[in-house]
C-alpha positions as CSV (number, residue, x, y, z in Angstrom):
1,M,-29.8,-17.0,-0.6
2,R,-29.0,-14.6,-2.1
3,R,-28.7,-12.2,0.9
4,L,-25.9,-15.8,1.6
5,F,-23.5,-14.8,-1.6
6,R,-23.9,-10.6,-0.2
7,N,-21.7,-10.0,2.5
8,D,-20.3,-6.5,2.6
9,D,-18.3,-6.5,5.3
10,L,-16.7,-10.0,4.9
11,G,-14.8,-9.0,1.3
12,K,-14.1,-5.8,3.0
13,L,-12.2,-7.7,4.8
14,I,-10.3,-9.6,2.6
15,L,-9.2,-7.2,0.7
16,R,-8.1,-5.6,3.6
17,V,-6.2,-8.7,5.1
18,T,-5.0,-9.0,1.4
19,V,-3.6,-5.7,1.1
20,G,-2.0,-5.8,4.4
21,I,-0.5,-8.9,4.0
22,L,1.3,-8.3,0.5
23,I,2.8,-4.6,1.3
24,L,3.7,-5.6,5.5
25,F,6.4,-8.2,3.4
26,H,7.9,-4.6,1.4
27,G,8.3,-3.4,4.7
28,V,9.4,-6.0,6.4
29,H,12.1,-7.0,4.2
30,K,13.4,-2.9,3.9
31,I,13.4,-2.8,8.4
32,L,16.0,-6.9,7.9
33,N,17.3,-4.5,5.1
34,P,17.8,-1.2,6.5
35,G,20.2,-0.5,3.7
36,S,17.6,-0.1,0.8
37,L,16.5,2.8,1.9
38,D,20.4,4.1,0.3
39,F,18.3,4.2,-2.8
40,I,15.0,6.2,-2.0
41,S,16.7,8.3,0.1
42,K,18.7,8.9,-3.3
43,Q,15.4,9.0,-5.1
44,L,14.1,11.4,-2.6
45,T,17.2,14.3,-3.0
46,S,17.7,13.9,-6.5
47,T,14.3,15.6,-7.2
48,G,14.7,18.1,-4.5
49,L,13.5,16.5,-1.4
50,P,14.9,15.8,2.2
51,Q,15.8,12.4,2.7
52,G,14.6,12.0,6.1
53,L,11.6,11.5,3.7
54,A,12.7,8.5,3.2
55,Y,12.1,7.0,6.2
56,G,7.7,7.4,6.2
57,V,8.2,3.8,3.9
58,Y,8.3,2.3,6.7
59,A,4.7,4.7,7.7
60,G,3.2,3.1,4.4
61,E,4.5,-0.3,4.9
62,V,4.8,-1.4,8.2
63,I,1.9,0.5,10.4
64,A,-0.6,1.2,8.2
65,P,-0.7,-2.4,6.8
66,L,-0.9,-2.9,10.6
67,M,-3.4,-0.5,11.0
68,I,-5.9,-1.9,8.3
69,I,-4.8,-5.4,9.0
70,L,-6.1,-5.0,12.3
71,G,-9.4,-2.8,11.6
72,V,-7.5,0.7,13.7
73,F,-8.3,3.6,11.6
74,S,-8.3,1.5,8.3
75,R,-9.2,4.8,6.3
76,L,-6.1,6.7,7.2
77,G,-4.6,3.3,6.4
78,G,-5.7,3.3,3.2
79,L,-4.7,6.6,2.7
80,L,-0.8,6.4,4.3
81,I,-0.7,3.1,1.3
82,F,-1.8,4.9,-1.3
83,G,0.6,7.6,-0.4
84,N,3.4,5.4,0.0
85,M,2.7,4.1,-3.8
86,V,2.7,7.2,-5.3
87,F,5.9,8.2,-4.3
88,A,7.4,4.5,-4.9
89,L,5.2,6.1,-8.4
90,V,7.2,8.7,-8.6
91,L,10.3,8.0,-7.6
92,A,11.7,4.5,-9.0
93,H,8.5,3.8,-11.1
94,R,8.2,6.8,-13.4
95,S,9.7,4.8,-16.7
96,Q,7.5,2.3,-16.6
97,L,4.0,4.2,-16.4
98,F,3.5,3.1,-19.9
99,T,5.1,-0.3,-20.2
100,L,4.3,-3.2,-20.7
101,T,5.2,-6.5,-19.9
102,S,6.2,-9.3,-22.6
103,T,2.9,-10.8,-21.5
104,G,0.8,-7.7,-22.2
105,G,0.5,-7.1,-19.2
106,W,0.9,-3.6,-17.2
107,A,4.8,-3.2,-16.3
108,L,4.1,-2.1,-12.6
109,E,0.7,-3.9,-12.2
110,L,2.2,-5.2,-8.7
111,Q,2.4,-1.3,-7.8
112,G,-1.4,-0.9,-9.6
113,F,-2.7,-3.2,-6.8
114,Y,-1.3,-1.7,-3.8
115,L,-2.0,2.2,-5.5
116,F,-5.6,1.6,-6.2
117,S,-6.7,-1.0,-3.0
118,G,-5.1,1.5,-1.1
119,L,-7.4,4.0,-2.2
120,A,-10.3,1.7,-2.2
121,V,-9.4,1.2,2.0
122,F,-10.4,4.8,2.4
123,F,-13.2,4.7,0.6
124,L,-14.7,1.8,1.9
125,G,-13.1,2.5,5.3
126,S,-12.5,-1.1,7.4
127,G,-16.6,-2.6,7.4
128,R,-17.7,-4.5,10.9
129,M,-14.9,-7.2,10.9
130,A,-12.4,-5.0,12.7
131,I,-11.9,-4.2,16.5
132,R,-12.1,-0.1,15.5
133,P,-14.8,-0.4,12.7
134,D,-14.7,2.9,10.6
């Protein structure tokens, strides 16, 4: 009976599909609205980084989620999402890092979810329920 409720591979699949689908929505939005990359480009150049790095958002919000959902190089996908979120936090959300909402939650809960979920997938891997388990 105890083994019935302990399935690490199913837990990894749920984590992968959840974080993958939720961040993929952000990537699809950027594909449908390519002008949204202008903001990212401006943030990059204001910190002395090349604006071409803005296209990395497609790796972190489209390619990486697909890798994670399908279970193909999931650890790499998790690392890409983690890196994408580090850039997002530094470039766009620095001022909110230590801010709470009016209801007492962290102002960056969603960004924190993506950051640490990407890291969790990196450390956990895909599990057996994947196209290419790692």
